[in-house]
Structures are given as C-alpha cells and as structure tokens.
N, C-alpha and C positions, 0 to 999 in steps of 0.2 A: 402617915404621910411624910413625916420627916425622915424616916428610915429610907423610904424609896428616894427622896431627893437627895440624900446623902449617898446612897448607892449610885445614883445617876452621876453625881460629881466623882465618885471614885472611878467609875467605868470610863468616864470621859478622860481621866487622866491616863487610862490604858487603852486609848481608843483605837490603837493599832492592832492590838491583841483581841481585843473585844470585836473589832470589825471583822476579823477572820472567823470567829464563833458565830456572829450574826450572818456573815455571808454564808456559812455552811448551813445554817438552819434555813435561810432563804433558798439556797440552792436545793436542799432536801425537799422542802416545801413545794417550789416551783416544779421541780421535775416530777414529783408524784402527782400533783394535781392536774399538770399537763397530760401526764401519761393516762390518767383515768378519764380526763374530760375528753381527750380525743379517742380513747378506746370505746367509751360509752356512746359518743357521738357516732362512731363508725358502726356499732352494733345497730343503734337505732335507724342509721341511713340505710343499712343493708335490709332490715326487717322491712323498711317502708317500701324498698324497690321490690321486695318480693310480693307484698300486699299490693302494690300498684298493678300487677298483673292479674291477680286473682287469688282468692284464698281457698284452699282445699279443693283444687281443681284436677281433673283428669280429663284429657283431650283424646277422643276416640276418632280414629280414622279407618277407612277400609283397608284390608289386606288381601290375601290370597290363602285360599284353602291348601292345608297339606295332608288331609285325610279324605278318603271317600266317605260319602254321607247319603243314606237313602237311595243308592243307584247313581248318584252323581259322582264324578271322578274327582280326584284332588287336583289343584292347580286353577281352580275357578277364581277370578277376582271377585271380591265383595264390594259393592257399591252402595254407600249409605244414601238414603232418600230423605226429603223433608218429612214425610210421614213417621220417621223413626223418632222424631223429637217428642211428640205426644206419647207415642208408644212406649218409649224408654221411661218418660216420666210416670206413666201408669203402672209400669211392670217392674220397677225398681223402687221399692219403698225406702232405700237407703239414700236415695239422691234427693237433695233439698231442692235442686233446680237443674233444667236441662236447656241448653241453647245450641241451635244449629249455626252453622256459618259456611257460606261460600267464600273461598278464599283465593285470590289471584295475587300473584307476587308483584313486584315493584315496577312492571312495565306497562302501567296503565296510564295513559295521558290525561291530565287534569288541566284545564286551561281557564284562565281569567284574564280578559283583555289580551294584552301581548305576552303575559306570563304563563309558562306552561312548565308543569313538573310531572315526572312519572312517579306514580304513588302506588303502594299496595291497595288493592280494593277489596272490600270485605261486605258481603251480603248477609245481613243478620237481623234479628228481631229486638224487641224491647227487653228480653231477657239477657241479652248481651251486655246491657248497662251494668247489672250488679255483678255478674260472673266475671266480667274482664275489666272492671274498673274504668269504664268509659264516662268518666264523670265530666259533665259540660261546664264550661266556664260561665260566669254570671250573664245573664241575658240571652242564652241560648237553651237547647234541649238536645236530648238524645232520640232516637227513633221510636216511636210509640207503636201501639196495636193498629190504630186507625191508619198510619203510613203503610204499614204491612198490608192490611186488608185492602186499601184503596190503591195499591201498587204506585204510591206516590214517587215522584221523582224529586227527593230530598237527600241531602247528605250531611254527614258529620264528619268534620276534619280534624285529624290530628294537629296539635299546634305547631309542629314545624312546617308541615304542608301550608298551613295558614299563613304562617310567617313569609314563606317563600312566594306565595301568591299574592298576598294582600299588604304585606309589610305591616306597619303599625295601623293600617286603616281597619275599619270594622268589616267583619266578613258576614255576619249573620244577616240574612235577607238577600245576599247578594246571589247572582246567577253564575255559575261556573259550569263548564262542558266536561263531561265525562264520557269518553268514546264518541265524541261529537254530539252527544245529547245533552240538552239543558238540565241542570239541577239546581235547586234553591238549597244554599246553606242554611241549616237549621241550628247549628251549634258547633262549638270548637271545644276539644278536650283540654282540660286543664294540663298545664306543662308537668309531665312526670317522666321517670326514668325507671325501666322495668329490668329485672335481673334476666328475664328470659323473653325470646322472641321467636317469631317464625313467619316465614313469608313476607319479611320485611318488618320494619320497627314500628311499634304502636305510635310513636310520635308523628309517623308519616302517613298512617293508615287513614284511608277514607272509608267511612261506613255507608251503606245506603241499605234501604228495605230488602230483604231477600227475595221478596217477590218481584221487585224491580230489577234486581240482579239477574234473575231468571229471564225475565222479558228481554234484558239487554244483551245477555250472552247466550241464552237458550240450554243452559246446563240443566240437565235432569237430576244428576247426582250431586250431593253436598259434599263438601271437603271434610267437614269435622262435626262432631257433637261435643260440646263441652258438659261435663257433668260435675257439679258441686256437691261434695259429700255433706251429709249432716254432722257427721262425727268422723275424724280422721282414723279413729280405730276401727272403723267399719270398712277400710278400704279393700282389703282382701274379699270380703263377702260381697261388696258392691260390684267389684270387677268381675267376680263369678256370676252375679246376677245379670250384669250387662252382656256376657257372653251367652247366658241362657236366653235371655230376652231377644237379643238380636240373632242368636243361632236359629231359634224358632221361626223368626221372621224371614231370614234370608236363606235358610236351608243350609246350615253348616253345623258341624259337631261342636257343641259348647266347649269340649275339651281341646279344640284346635286353636291353640293362642295366636297362630300366624293368620288366622282368619281376620284379626282386627289389629290395628296399629294403635297401641295403647301408650299415650306420653303421660308419664306419672309426674305432675309437678309437685306433689307432696314429697317424693324423693329428692328432687332438687332443693326444696325447701329444708328437708332434713340435712342434706349435705351442707348447705350454706350455714345452717345452725350448728353443725359439728365444727365447721371452720371458725364460727363465731366463739364457740365454747373454747376451742384451742386459743383463740386471741385473748380470751378473758383469763384463761390459766396462766398464760405466758405474761400478761400485764400484772397478774398477781404475784408471779415469781419475781419478775423484775422490779415491781413495787416493794416487795418485802426486802430484797437485797439493797435496794437504793436507800430505804429507810434504815436498814442495818448500817449502811456505811455512814450515813448522815448521823447517826446517834454516836457510833464510835468517834467519829471526828469531833462532835461536839463535846464527849465526855473526855477525850484526851486533852483538848486545849483547856477545858475548865479545870481539869485535874492539875494541869501545869500551872495555871494561873494561880490556884490555891497554893500549891507547893512553893512557888517562888515568893509568896507572901507569908511565909512562915515567921519571919522576923516581925512583921506587922502585926501577925496574930499574938506572938509573945508579948509584944509591947502592950497591946490591949489587955492581955490577961494580967500583965503586971500592974496596970492601971485600974484593974477590978472588974473587967468584963468576964462574964460567965461563959462556960462552955456553950450553953444555949444561945447566947448572944452571938457568939462567934460563928456558930453553925447556922443560926438564923440569917446572918448577913450573907453568907455564901448562897444559901438557898435563894434569897431575894435576888442576889446578883445574877445566879444562873437563870432564873425566871425572867428578869428584865431583858437580858441578852436574847434568850430564845424567842420571847414574845416580839422583840424588836425585828429579829430576822424573820419570823413567820409572818409578821405584818408586811414586811418588804417582799417576801415570796408570794404572798397571796395577792398582793397589789400588782405585782409584775406579771403573774398569771392572767388575772383578769384583764390587764392592758392588752397582753399579746392575744388573747382570745377575741376581744373586741376588734383588735387590728385584723386578725385573720378573717373574720366575719365579713369585713369590708372589702377584702381582696376579691377582685373579679375572677371567677373560675369558670371553667367549662361546666356545662350543666351535669355532665356524668360524674365528674370530680366533686362537684358539689352535692350531688345525690348521695354518693358514698360517704363523703367526708362529714355531711351533715352540717350542724352550727354547734360547734363544741362550746360548753359553757362551764363556768367554774363551779365546782362542788364545794360549797362553804363548809358543809358537814365534814367532808373529808379533810379539807385544809385544816379545820380547826382541830379534828383528831390527830393529824400529823404534828401540828404545833404543840398540841398537849403532850404527846409522846415525846417529842424533842425536848420540851420544856422539863418534863419528868426526868429525862436522861441528864439534862444540864444540872438540875437541882441535886440528884443523886452524886453527880461527879463533883459538886462542890461540897456536898454534906459530909461524905465519908473522910476525905482529907482534912476538912476543917475540924472535924470531931477527933481525928488522930492527933492534929497539932495541939487542939485545945487540950488534950489529955496530958501533953508533955509539961514538964516543969518550965514556967516561964523564964526563970533566971538562967537555967542551962541553955534554953534555946537562944536567948540574947547573947550569951557568952559565945556559943557556936558560930553566930552570925559576926 
C-alpha cells in the first residue's frame, strides 16, 4: 500500500506528462468501446427489423405462363385463390405454415370521426399473426379463426394509422369506417420498423378478415401466399414443391418459373447479414489499429518518462535500491497511469451512451441504431492490454538503467 501511495505522489509531481499518458489510454478505451458498442447495437437493430417482418418467409404471387402446357398456350395469367392456402399446406411438407393475403395499396380511406387517412388494406387470417409479426399491443388482439368464419367486421390497425386517427386516445373497441362500412377495432400493432415492405408500410397497414375483405371488395383471387420454411436449407426444395403443387392445381408446367412471382425474403436477409458481416470485419480492423496506436502512444510516453529519470534511478541505486525495486516501481507507475486512464475512458463511454439513449430520434433511426450499451468485458480487456503495454514500456528501460553503474550514471548527469 505504501508503494502505491508513494507512486501516486511521484506521479502527481509529473502530472503534466502523466496526464498525456492517461489521456491516451482514456481515448483508446473510449474509441474502442464506442466503436464496438455502436457496431453491436446496429447489428442487433438490423436483425430485429428483419425479424419484425417475418422469419424464413417466401411470398408467392401469380405470374404468367411462358410455356405451353397440356394443350394450353403460353401467356396465360395465373391467379391464386383462397383454396390454395390449405392445398399448399397439405402438399408441401417443407412448409411450416402458409397464410393467404388480399392486399390493396395505400389508397383505402379509413375514417374515425373527423379524422381520415388513406391506408394499405390487408385481408388475412389468424396465421398472418405469426408469419408476418402482427403482434398486438396490450389490451388488444389479432384476427382469429372465428372472425374469419363469421365474416366479422373487425380490424387490426398499424400503430401509425392508429396514432393518426386516435392520437393518444384508446382505439380498441372504437368504430371506424373502411370504404364507408363500420368496423370495430380489436387491436393495434406494437410499434415496429421493418426492413422490407410491399403495398405500403406495415406501420400503416389495416388488417381485416379475408372473408370480410372478399365481401367488401368482391375479389375472387388472392394477392399473395406467404410460406414459412421449417428450415432455411430446404428453400430450393420447397420452391420446387410449390411450383409442383400449384402447377398441378392451376395447370402450368412446374418448370415454368415465370408462372409464379416468388419474393425470396431469405435472400434479403442473407444480403443484410452479409452487409453486417462486412461491418463487423471493418470494426475489427479499425479497432485493432486504434488499439495499436494507443499502445504505441502509451509505450512511447512511458519510455520517455523512465529515460528522463535515469539520474533518479542512479541515486536510488547508490542508496541501496536493488534492480528489482527499481523495475517494480516503474511497473507500478505504468499500471497506475493506465488504470486511471482506462477508468476515465470507461466512465466517459458509459456517460455518452446513456446520453445518446435519451436523445429523441425518429423511429427508423432508433430502430437501426438500437440502444448502444457499454461492454464492460471489452473495456476491461482494452484497459488490461494498455496496462500491459505501459508496464512493459516502464520495465525494460528501468532494468537497463538499473544495470548501469550508479556512480557513472550520476557523474554523467
């Protein structure tokens, strides 16, 4: 304990130079922990936005044939129908779940009192909840099988449509008008941002039972079939099974890829993950060189501090200090300086991240930025590496100075 107190007094006497060493350690610790904290938060945020849309999904739409088949000419449009949902589920064992959707773009009037918005309208069933991440806020629910069976006039609102119609007031249980017909609000989606969208943003989408949609609009064909894979590695086999099953039902060649419009959301997820991997590699390279620069700075300043105190070392040796004592003092000195700088860097990083989490940001920015947090494990590793560099930088010149003849050293000074 006495050694530490003595070293603290010695360091205070050289607070200017010591301050630069501590500042270098603090900057190295701060920059690396911020870099990794924001990088990790960005990765988590991007993955969350992907999962908000749905996991392991394919979207199947009708296309047009390009090959003659069984006496039918090419160029026939393929229109999917509601009966294709149970058929596909029974014929494609690789599919975990299948959900149909009628999808109308953003020009659908939805009115509550004096407020009106034009929102995307979706006709769907209960399976849409899991496949498309339509998670309701507390106090509400999504469309269930009874709503579909009884053609109920109920609706589920995207959170942004709810906000535009109701503001901060409760929406569940209220009556809204969709295409002039009354609908009861049964739920509101939790606020989310998704990396993909179609026919309007999910935050604006209004969902109603698909049987009610058909009653309202008179559509006979559906817009899409969503298929969730049991295993992403089965994707090619599942797509081939989909073409085979729907080809048999709609009379087109299973090898005719243009007969269906397949939107592969797994490919989008792979693309985003590839970008995230690149971000991780870039952060790793920048972090390595940042740590290297900080190490060199700490070692240079510590080496200079020891070299300039050669006369003091010679005096200590003349008074009976051993080489081990001299080297130990320099190691303790380097350790104290780096620990002080590391603690300052970690505290600054924690404060900055706490401040950033309080900054009001747009939903899209917050979704991708996430909530960066300080990685104490990484911070401690960085501090220990810099502390080791400081100790080594003090140890070797101190050992070399202690090996010299004390009388000669003092005479040269």
